[in-house]
Each structure stands twice: as C-alpha cells, then as structure tokens.
VEXDREN-2710 file (C-alpha; in Angstrom, 1 decimal):
% VEXDREN-2710
k/r/px/py/pz
1/MET/-46.6/-1.9/-40.0
2/LYS/-45.1/1.1/-38.3
3/ARG/-41.4/1.5/-38.9
4/LYS/-39.2/1.3/-35.8
5/GLY/-38.4/4.6/-34.3
6/ILE/-41.0/6.6/-36.2
7/PHE/-44.2/7.9/-34.6
8/CYS/-47.5/8.6/-36.3
9/ASP/-46.7/12.3/-36.5
10/GLY/-43.5/11.6/-38.5
11/MET/-41.1/12.3/-35.7
12/ARG/-38.0/10.1/-35.8
13/ARG/-36.0/8.6/-33.0
14/ARG/-32.9/10.3/-34.4
15/ASP/-34.6/13.7/-34.0
16/PHE/-34.2/13.2/-30.3
17/VAL/-30.4/12.7/-30.5
18/LYS/-30.0/16.1/-32.2
19/ILE/-31.0/17.9/-29.0
20/GLY/-27.7/17.3/-27.3
21/GLN/-26.9/17.9/-23.7
22/ALA/-29.0/21.0/-23.1
23/GLY/-32.2/20.9/-25.1
24/LEU/-32.3/24.7/-24.9
25/PHE/-33.4/25.9/-28.3
26/GLY/-31.5/23.0/-29.8
27/ALA/-28.2/23.9/-28.3
28/THR/-25.5/21.3/-27.5
29/TRP/-23.4/21.7/-24.4
30/SER/-20.2/19.7/-23.8
31/LEU/-19.3/18.4/-20.4
32/PRO/-16.8/21.3/-19.7
33/GLN/-19.5/23.8/-20.5
34/LEU/-22.0/22.1/-18.3
35/LEU/-19.6/22.0/-15.4
36/SER/-18.8/25.7/-15.9
37/GLN/-22.5/26.6/-15.8
38/GLN/-23.1/24.5/-12.7
39/ALA/-20.3/26.1/-10.9
40/SER/-22.0/29.5/-11.2
41/ALA/-25.3/28.3/-9.8
42/LYS/-26.4/29.4/-6.3
43/ASP/-26.4/26.7/-3.7
44/ALA/-29.7/25.3/-2.6
45/SER/-30.7/23.4/0.5
46/PRO/-29.8/19.8/-0.6
47/VAL/-31.9/16.7/-0.2
48/GLU/-29.2/14.2/0.3
49/GLN/-31.0/10.9/0.0
50/ARG/-33.9/10.8/-2.5
51/SER/-33.6/10.5/-6.3
52/LEU/-36.0/10.1/-9.2
53/ILE/-36.2/7.6/-12.1
54/ILE/-38.7/8.4/-14.8
55/VAL/-39.3/5.6/-17.3
56/PHE/-41.0/7.4/-20.1
57/LEU/-42.7/5.1/-22.6
58/LYS/-42.7/7.4/-25.6
59/GLY/-45.8/6.9/-27.9
60/GLY/-48.2/6.0/-25.1
61/LEU/-48.6/2.7/-23.1
62/SER/-52.0/1.1/-23.5
63/THR/-53.0/1.0/-19.9
64/ILE/-56.3/-0.6/-20.6
65/ASP/-54.3/-3.6/-21.7
66/THR/-51.8/-3.5/-18.8
67/TRP/-52.6/-1.6/-15.5
68/ASP/-56.4/-1.1/-15.7
69/MET/-58.0/-3.9/-17.6
70/LYS/-61.8/-4.1/-18.1
71/PRO/-62.7/-7.8/-18.7
72/ASP/-66.4/-7.1/-18.4
73/ALA/-66.4/-4.3/-21.1
74/PRO/-67.7/-5.1/-24.6
75/ALA/-65.3/-7.0/-26.8
76/GLU/-64.4/-3.9/-28.9
77/PHE/-63.1/-2.3/-25.7
78/ARG/-61.7/-5.1/-23.4
79/GLY/-59.1/-6.5/-25.9
80/GLU/-57.4/-9.8/-26.1
81/PHE/-55.5/-10.1/-22.8
82/ASP/-56.7/-11.4/-19.4
83/PRO/-56.2/-9.9/-16.0
84/ILE/-54.3/-11.9/-13.3
85/ASP/-54.1/-11.4/-9.6
86/SER/-51.0/-9.7/-8.2
87/ARG/-49.2/-9.8/-4.9
88/VAL/-51.6/-7.2/-3.6
89/ALA/-55.1/-8.3/-3.0
90/GLY/-57.6/-6.6/-5.4
91/MET/-54.9/-5.3/-7.7
92/GLN/-55.0/-7.1/-11.0
93/VAL/-52.6/-6.6/-14.0
94/CYS/-52.2/-8.0/-17.4
95/ASN/-51.3/-11.7/-17.8
96/HIS/-48.3/-10.7/-19.9
97/LEU/-46.8/-8.9/-16.9
98/PRO/-46.4/-11.9/-14.5
99/ARG/-43.1/-10.8/-13.0
100/LEU/-44.5/-7.3/-12.3
101/ALA/-47.5/-8.9/-10.7
102/GLY/-45.1/-10.2/-8.0
103/GLN/-43.7/-6.7/-7.3
104/THR/-47.0/-4.7/-6.9
105/ASP/-46.4/-4.2/-3.2
106/LYS/-43.5/-1.9/-4.2
107/PHE/-45.5/0.5/-6.4
108/SER/-49.0/2.0/-6.8
109/LEU/-51.3/2.6/-9.7
110/ILE/-53.0/6.0/-10.3
111/ARG/-55.9/4.7/-12.3
112/SER/-57.7/8.1/-12.5
113/PHE/-55.0/10.0/-14.4
114/THR/-56.1/12.4/-17.0
115/HIS/-55.1/15.5/-19.0
116/GLY/-57.3/15.5/-22.0
117/ASN/-54.5/16.2/-24.6
118/SER/-54.1/13.4/-27.2
119/GLY/-51.3/14.9/-29.3
120/HIS/-47.8/13.5/-28.9
121/GLY/-45.8/16.7/-28.6
122/ALA/-48.1/18.6/-26.3
123/ALA/-48.9/15.6/-24.1
124/ASP/-45.2/14.8/-23.8
125/HIS/-44.4/18.3/-22.7
126/TYR/-47.4/18.2/-20.2
127/VAL/-46.4/15.0/-18.5
128/LEU/-42.6/15.7/-18.4
129/THR/-42.9/19.3/-17.1
130/GLY/-46.3/19.6/-15.4
131/TYR/-47.2/22.5/-17.7
132/HIS/-49.5/22.3/-20.7
133/PRO/-47.9/24.1/-23.6
134/VAL/-49.4/27.3/-24.7
135/ALA/-51.1/27.8/-28.1
136/GLY/-48.8/27.5/-31.0
137/PHE/-46.7/24.7/-29.7
138/ASN/-45.5/22.7/-32.6
139/ALA/-46.9/19.2/-31.7
140/GLY/-43.6/17.7/-30.9
141/LEU/-41.7/18.7/-34.0
142/SER/-39.8/21.5/-32.3
143/PRO/-36.9/20.6/-30.0
144/ASN/-37.2/23.4/-27.5
145/ASN/-38.9/23.3/-24.2
146/GLN/-41.4/25.8/-23.1
147/ARG/-41.0/24.8/-19.5
148/PRO/-38.2/22.9/-17.7
149/ALA/-38.5/19.2/-17.2
150/HIS/-38.8/17.8/-13.7
151/GLY/-35.2/16.7/-13.9
152/ALA/-34.1/20.2/-14.8
153/ILE/-35.9/21.7/-11.8
154/ILE/-34.4/19.1/-9.5
155/SER/-30.9/19.8/-11.0
156/ARG/-31.3/23.5/-10.7
157/THR/-32.7/23.5/-7.2
158/LEU/-30.7/20.7/-5.5
159/GLY/-27.5/20.7/-7.5
160/PRO/-25.0/17.8/-8.0
161/ARG/-23.8/15.3/-5.4
162/GLY/-20.1/15.2/-6.0
163/PRO/-18.6/15.1/-9.5
164/ILE/-21.4/13.2/-11.3
165/PRO/-24.1/15.3/-13.0
166/PRO/-27.3/15.6/-11.1
167/TYR/-29.6/15.0/-14.1
168/ILE/-28.9/12.4/-16.8
169/CYS/-31.0/11.2/-19.7
170/LEU/-30.5/7.9/-21.5
171/PRO/-30.1/6.4/-24.0
172/ASP/-31.0/9.9/-25.4
173/MET/-33.0/12.9/-24.4
174/HIS/-36.6/13.5/-25.2
175/PRO/-37.2/17.0/-26.6
176/SER/-39.3/17.9/-23.6
177/GLY/-36.6/16.7/-21.2
178/GLY/-34.5/19.9/-21.4
179/SER/-34.1/22.9/-19.1
180/SER/-35.9/25.7/-21.0
181/TYR/-35.4/29.1/-19.3
182/LEU/-33.4/27.6/-16.5
183/GLY/-30.5/27.4/-19.0
184/PRO/-27.5/25.0/-19.2
185/VAL/-26.9/25.0/-15.5
186/ALA/-30.0/22.7/-15.2
187/ALA/-29.5/20.8/-18.5
188/PRO/-29.3/17.1/-18.5
189/PHE/-26.1/15.2/-19.3
190/THR/-27.3/13.0/-22.2
191/ILE/-25.5/9.7/-22.8
192/ASN/-26.6/9.4/-26.5
193/ALA/-25.6/5.7/-26.4
194/ASP/-27.6/2.5/-25.8
195/PRO/-26.4/0.6/-22.7
196/ASN/-27.5/-2.6/-24.4
197/ASP/-24.9/-2.2/-27.2
198/PRO/-21.8/-4.5/-26.7
199/GLY/-19.5/-1.5/-27.3
200/PHE/-21.4/0.9/-25.0
201/THR/-19.4/3.9/-24.0
202/VAL/-20.2/7.4/-22.7
203/ARG/-18.9/10.5/-24.4
204/ASP/-16.9/12.8/-22.2
205/ILE/-16.7/10.3/-19.3
206/VAL/-15.7/6.8/-20.5
207/PRO/-13.1/7.0/-23.3
208/PRO/-14.0/5.0/-26.3
209/PRO/-12.4/1.6/-26.8
210/GLY/-8.7/2.0/-27.8
211/ILE/-8.2/5.3/-26.0
212/VAL/-6.3/4.1/-22.9
213/ASP/-5.5/6.3/-19.9
214/ASP/-1.9/7.0/-21.2
215/ARG/-3.3/8.5/-24.4
216/ALA/-5.8/10.6/-22.5
217/LEU/-3.0/11.8/-20.2
218/ALA/-0.9/12.8/-23.2
219/ARG/-3.8/14.8/-24.6
220/GLN/-4.2/16.6/-21.3
221/GLU/-0.4/17.5/-21.2
222/LEU/-0.8/18.9/-24.7
223/LEU/-3.7/21.1/-23.6
224/GLN/-1.7/22.2/-20.6
225/THR/1.1/23.4/-22.9
226/VAL/-1.4/25.4/-24.9
227/ASP/-2.9/26.9/-21.7
228/ARG/0.5/28.0/-20.5
229/PHE/1.1/29.9/-23.7
230/ARG/-2.4/31.5/-23.5
231/ASN/-1.9/32.4/-19.9
232/SER/1.4/34.2/-20.6
233/SER/-0.5/37.3/-21.6
234/ALA/-2.7/39.4/-19.4
235/GLY/-6.2/40.6/-20.2
236/THR/-9.8/39.7/-19.9
237/ALA/-9.8/37.3/-22.8
238/ASN/-6.9/35.4/-21.2
239/LYS/-8.7/35.4/-17.8
240/LEU/-11.7/33.8/-19.5
241/ALA/-9.4/31.3/-21.2
242/ARG/-7.8/30.4/-17.8
243/THR/-11.3/30.0/-16.3
244/ALA/-12.3/27.7/-19.2
245/SER/-9.2/25.6/-18.6
246/VAL/-10.2/25.1/-15.0
247/PHE/-13.5/23.6/-16.1
248/ARG/-11.8/21.6/-18.8
249/GLU/-9.6/20.2/-16.0
250/LYS/-12.6/19.4/-13.9
251/ALA/-14.2/17.6/-16.9
252/PHE/-10.9/15.6/-17.3
253/GLU/-11.0/14.7/-13.6
254/LEU/-14.6/13.6/-14.0
255/MET/-13.7/11.5/-17.0
256/THR/-10.8/9.8/-15.1
257/SER/-12.6/9.6/-11.7
258/PRO/-12.8/5.9/-10.8
259/GLY/-16.1/6.4/-9.0
260/THR/-17.8/8.1/-12.0
261/ARG/-16.4/5.7/-14.5
262/ARG/-17.5/2.8/-12.4
263/ALA/-21.1/4.2/-12.3
264/PHE/-21.2/3.9/-16.1
265/ALA/-19.4/0.6/-16.3
266/ILE/-22.5/-1.5/-16.8
267/GLN/-20.2/-4.3/-18.1
268/ASP/-19.2/-4.9/-14.4
269/GLU/-22.7/-6.1/-13.5
270/PRO/-23.2/-9.9/-13.1
271/LYS/-24.3/-11.5/-16.3
272/SER/-27.3/-13.1/-14.5
273/LEU/-28.5/-9.7/-13.3
274/ARG/-28.2/-8.1/-16.8
275/ASP/-30.1/-11.1/-18.2
276/GLU/-32.8/-10.5/-15.5
277/TYR/-33.3/-6.9/-16.5
278/GLY/-33.4/-8.1/-20.1
279/ARG/-30.9/-7.7/-22.9
280/THR/-32.9/-4.8/-24.4
281/SER/-32.5/-1.1/-24.5
282/LEU/-35.2/-0.7/-21.9
283/GLY/-33.8/-3.3/-19.6
284/GLN/-30.2/-2.2/-19.7
285/SER/-31.3/1.5/-19.4
286/CYS/-33.2/0.7/-16.2
287/LEU/-30.1/-1.1/-14.9
288/MET/-28.0/1.9/-15.7
289/ALA/-30.5/4.1/-14.0
290/ARG/-30.1/2.1/-10.8
291/ARG/-26.3/2.4/-11.0
292/LEU/-26.5/6.1/-11.5
293/VAL/-28.8/6.8/-8.6
294/GLU/-26.6/4.7/-6.4
295/ALA/-23.7/6.9/-7.6
296/GLY/-25.6/10.1/-6.5
297/VAL/-27.5/11.2/-9.6
298/ARG/-30.6/13.0/-8.5
299/CYS/-32.8/12.3/-11.6
300/VAL/-32.5/9.8/-14.4
301/THR/-34.9/9.8/-17.3
302/VAL/-35.1/6.7/-19.4
303/ASN/-36.6/7.5/-22.8
304/HIS/-38.0/4.4/-24.5
305/VAL/-39.7/4.6/-27.9
306/ASP/-42.1/2.6/-30.1
307/TRP/-45.2/2.4/-27.8
308/ASP/-47.4/4.1/-30.5
309/THR/-49.5/1.0/-31.3
310/HIS/-52.0/2.3/-33.8
311/GLU/-51.9/-1.1/-35.6
312/ASN/-51.5/-4.7/-34.3
313/ASN/-51.6/-3.5/-30.7
314/PHE/-52.0/-6.9/-29.2
315/VAL/-49.4/-8.7/-31.3
316/THR/-46.8/-5.9/-30.7
317/LEU/-47.5/-5.8/-27.0
318/LYS/-47.4/-9.5/-26.5
319/ARG/-44.4/-10.3/-28.7
320/ASP/-42.2/-7.3/-28.1
321/LEU/-43.1/-4.5/-25.7
322/LEU/-44.6/-6.2/-22.6
323/PRO/-41.9/-8.8/-22.2
324/GLN/-39.4/-6.0/-22.1
325/LEU/-41.4/-3.9/-19.7
326/ASP/-42.1/-6.9/-17.4
327/ALA/-38.4/-7.9/-17.2
328/ALA/-37.1/-4.3/-16.8
329/MET/-39.5/-2.9/-14.3
330/SER/-40.0/-6.0/-12.1
331/THR/-36.2/-6.3/-11.8
332/LEU/-35.7/-2.6/-11.2
333/PHE/-38.2/-2.6/-8.3
334/ARG/-36.8/-5.9/-6.9
335/ASP/-33.2/-4.7/-7.3
336/LEU/-33.8/-1.3/-5.6
337/GLY/-35.7/-3.1/-2.8
338/ASP/-33.0/-5.7/-2.2
339/ARG/-30.3/-3.0/-2.1
340/GLY/-32.2/-1.0/0.5
341/ILE/-32.5/2.1/-1.8
342/LEU/-36.1/1.9/-2.9
343/ASP/-37.3/4.2/-0.2
344/ARG/-35.0/6.9/-1.4
345/THR/-35.6/6.2/-5.1
346/MET/-38.9/7.4/-6.6
347/VAL/-39.8/5.5/-9.8
348/ILE/-42.4/6.7/-12.3
349/VAL/-43.6/4.6/-15.3
350/THR/-45.7/6.4/-17.8
351/GLY/-46.3/7.4/-21.4
352/GLU/-47.5/10.8/-22.5
353/PHE/-51.1/9.4/-22.5
354/GLY/-52.9/6.0/-22.8
355/ARG/-54.6/4.4/-25.8
356/THR/-58.2/4.6/-26.9
357/PRO/-60.4/2.2/-25.1
358/ARG/-62.2/1.3/-28.3
359/ILE/-60.1/-0.9/-30.6
360/ASN/-59.7/0.6/-34.1
361/LYS/-60.0/-1.1/-37.5
362/GLY/-56.3/-1.9/-37.6
363/VAL/-56.7/-3.9/-34.3
364/GLY/-54.8/-1.1/-32.7
365/ARG/-55.5/1.7/-30.2
366/ASP/-55.0/5.4/-30.9
367/HIS/-54.0/8.3/-28.7
368/TRP/-56.0/8.9/-25.5
369/GLY/-55.3/11.5/-22.9
370/PRO/-58.7/11.7/-21.2
371/GLY/-58.0/8.7/-19.0
372/PHE/-55.1/6.4/-18.3
373/THR/-52.9/4.9/-15.5
374/VAL/-49.5/6.0/-14.1
375/ALA/-47.4/3.6/-12.0
376/VAL/-45.5/5.2/-9.1
377/GLY/-43.3/3.7/-6.4
378/GLY/-40.5/4.2/-4.0
379/GLY/-39.1/7.5/-2.8
380/GLY/-41.0/7.3/0.5
381/LEU/-44.4/6.7/-1.2
382/ARG/-46.8/4.0/-0.3
383/GLY/-46.7/0.9/-2.5
384/GLY/-49.6/-1.5/-3.2
385/GLN/-52.2/1.2/-3.6
386/VAL/-54.8/1.7/-6.3
387/VAL/-55.5/5.5/-6.4
388/GLY/-58.8/6.4/-8.1
389/THR/-60.8/4.4/-10.6
390/SER/-61.7/4.8/-14.2
391/ASP/-65.2/4.2/-15.6
392/ALA/-66.5/0.9/-17.0
393/ARG/-64.6/1.2/-20.3
394/ALA/-61.5/3.0/-19.0
395/GLU/-62.5/6.1/-21.0
396/ARG/-62.3/8.7/-18.1
397/PRO/-61.8/8.9/-14.4
398/ALA/-64.8/7.8/-12.4
399/ASP/-63.6/9.6/-9.3
400/ASN/-60.7/11.5/-7.8
401/PRO/-59.0/12.6/-11.1
402/TYR/-55.3/13.5/-11.0
403/GLY/-53.2/15.1/-13.7
404/PRO/-49.6/16.2/-14.6
405/GLU/-49.7/19.2/-12.2
406/ASP/-50.5/16.8/-9.3
407/LEU/-47.8/14.4/-10.3
408/ALA/-45.3/17.3/-10.4
409/ALA/-46.4/18.5/-7.0
410/THR/-45.9/15.0/-5.6
411/ILE/-42.5/14.6/-7.2
412/HIS/-41.0/17.8/-6.0
413/ARG/-42.5/17.5/-2.5
414/GLN/-41.0/14.1/-2.1
415/LEU/-37.6/15.4/-3.2
416/GLY/-37.7/18.3/-0.7
417/ILE/-38.6/21.0/-3.2
418/ASP/-41.3/23.5/-2.4
419/PRO/-44.0/23.1/-5.1
420/ASN/-45.0/26.7/-4.4
421/GLY/-41.5/28.0/-5.1
422/GLU/-40.7/30.2/-8.1
423/PHE/-38.1/30.7/-10.7
424/LEU/-37.4/33.8/-12.7
425/THR/-37.2/33.7/-16.4
426/PRO/-34.3/35.7/-18.1
427/GLU/-36.9/38.5/-18.5
428/GLY/-37.5/38.6/-14.8
429/ARG/-40.9/37.0/-14.9
430/PRO/-41.7/34.7/-11.9
431/VAL/-42.9/31.2/-12.9
432/LYS/-44.1/28.7/-10.3
433/ILE/-42.3/25.4/-10.0
434/VAL/-45.6/23.6/-10.0
435/ASN/-48.7/24.9/-11.8
436/ASN/-51.2/24.8/-8.9
437/GLY/-51.0/21.0/-8.5
438/ARG/-52.0/19.1/-5.4
439/VAL/-49.9/16.4/-3.8
440/ILE/-51.4/13.0/-4.2
441/GLN/-52.1/12.3/-0.6
442/GLU/-53.1/8.6/-1.0
443/LEU/-49.5/7.9/-1.9
444/THR/-47.9/9.7/1.0
END
C-alpha cells in the first residue's frame, strides 16, 4: 500500500511545503517582501472580472475510470466501474460521480488531451506552465520552475485587485506553481495550511489563535518605535529601511483588513455548505478557492495529492478519492453558478497525466501521458461539451488532439492576456507567454 503523501518517485508531500511563497530556486518570500515587489511592477491592462481556479490532482487522475469510460473494451482495460448518464445527453461519467453527473451542463470534457510525457516532474511542469521542460530537468525532485506557472503569468500581467494577492496556492504550492524568471513580483502567496483543519489560520494575514488585535497593535507600535530610531539618520541604507517599513505597514494593513481577513475566514461559511463541499482537504480547499475569487483573487491553484494509484486503483478511487472529488467539484460548480460568478470564474480539473488504460498486476494503473481527459468550465467557456474523442481503449486521441500549450492559450485568452505576448528573462531573452498553442475553439 502506498504511504499517504508519497509518490512513486519518492517525492513527499512535505517537500512541497519547503518551496515557500515564491518557488523561485527554493526562495521564501514573506508577505511584506511580496508586496514590495508587486509595488514595483509595471501596470498592465486589467481584466476586472474573470478569475481562474486550477484543481490539480497530483499523481494523475485515472480518466478512463471517471471522465472517459470504455465499457466495451476488454476486461483488462475497462475496469470495475460503470458509466452513468449525466445531465447532458450523450455525456456519460463514472457511477461513483453521481453528483458531478448532475452538473455536467456547467463544464466540458476534453477527451483528446495528450502530451506524451509520463514522468511526474516533467508532466507536472508541462501542464502547469504550458512548456515542456528541457533536457536535464530533474523529474520533479528539484523545486525550481523552468517556466512560470499560469497563475504567475496572470499575476505578473494583470496584477492585484485591491489588497489581496492576485495568485494564491493552497493548501500548499506545487513545485511547478512558482514564478520562475518572472521573479517574486509574480510569485504566489501560499497558505501552507489545510482549510479542513479545525484550527485553520493563514500566516501573515489571519493571526494565530490567541493573538488578538490588541497584541498585534502593540507589536506594530514597537516596530514604529524602532523605525523612528532608524529614520533619525540620513543615508541610502536608512532610505531603504524607511521603504521597507512602508511595505511592512502595508502588510500589517492587509493582515488587519476586515475584507481580506473575511475572505480567509472559512469558519464563517454555513455548516451545511461546508458539509456539502466535504469535510476533506480537497472539499474545503475548493470552498476556500470560491471565497478567494469572490474577494478578487485572479488565480487560485488547489494542490491535492495521492492520486498516484499504481496499486488497488479501484478500491482507492471508490473508497477515498472519488467521493471527495464528487462532493468538492459538484458543489463548486453549483455554488459558483448559484452565486452568479461561474461565467467569470474559469475552473480546470486535471492531473499531470492520466493512468494506463491496461490494468497492471497490482490491480492499479500506471502513468499515462499519451491520452487523458481534462475538465474545463466557467470563465465564459461553453459547458456541456465533449471535445475530441479517444480511441477504443482510451490509449490515445482518435481525433482533434489538444495539449498543454493549447490549454495555456485558452486560459490566457479567456483572461484577457495575449497568448502571443512575450516576457523578457533577466538576461534579456524574449520568451512567449504561450508556446505556440491554439485556443480550443469548441469551448469558446
């Protein structure tokens, strides 16, 4: 039995947490540093409405057992589950996703998705950035990004809406979720805490239990006394210190801002709604993602682990993973729709790849990049569509293949970012935002 939080390549869940706020060569950035960097960024033409939620199922969702079932395939391919009809005529899903079956009008399935890489680290990077890593990439064991994640590009290009950071990762950051050469100005704010924990709190924004506002104010007054002493002398060093104090003050205002603190106060949600999302890390992270986009965050990435089902695939999916996914995603789509914000909130549900169509000797499925399914909804995209088809055994696309570059082009186009735009690396080398991808027109 695979140990919780450990993937087949030996990477541990706690390795993600080490990345910190920036994910830039392993650097950690505090909130004051992040605000300081954002203040120096050039303004870009804002897209005021749309946001993005990426639900990343780390390890690889078995899409032949969920989104693209093959009941007529040989037994060693088709698996143990049965397809059921959904709300959309002709779109069937797994019988262990009954609640999602009732929400299929709100999202579409790209059943001809492919990228051909079946290694965790490289595939992660490819899906989350739209760029395949170059030779020598360390198969997921290295924390640095070769390319900026989608959220980092959105953050750098569109900037924040008000005081809340534009790009947030929860409960922690995937190593390929960082900002790469875009630097800390585009880095995500990482919660590094599970919204499902009873004592959930957010470092730098929500003071931990026992630290009341009076104590926080007392700490601020002490810092102001130190700053007055530092500012009593002239010079460049003191000028920089004064500048740093401005950003520290801004960070304090963010921490004590009622609106920002309210966005993270998941405890304020009705118990019934929290139960509907599911009292799991995935469920409460999806609920938090909804709260954050409502508060103005442009991109939220939910990083959920343990989908690497090499053994006991069907038991693990039926008992643990699919009930969590069914509750979290069906409620997220329903909740966004009921609140009237689905059209301005793009939701992507994917792993780094799918699982092998052929069942292995351990009654599991292994890594499979040549063909899988990605679910996409909201953000002005058409719901209830099946885009492309896979072959009879879900091994590869049968027609109209799409890949990470195309998903990237669609994401950025929907958020008002020119896919053909460029950034400059610190060395002055131009790099395209999207690596020659095409917008998935069936969704627009």
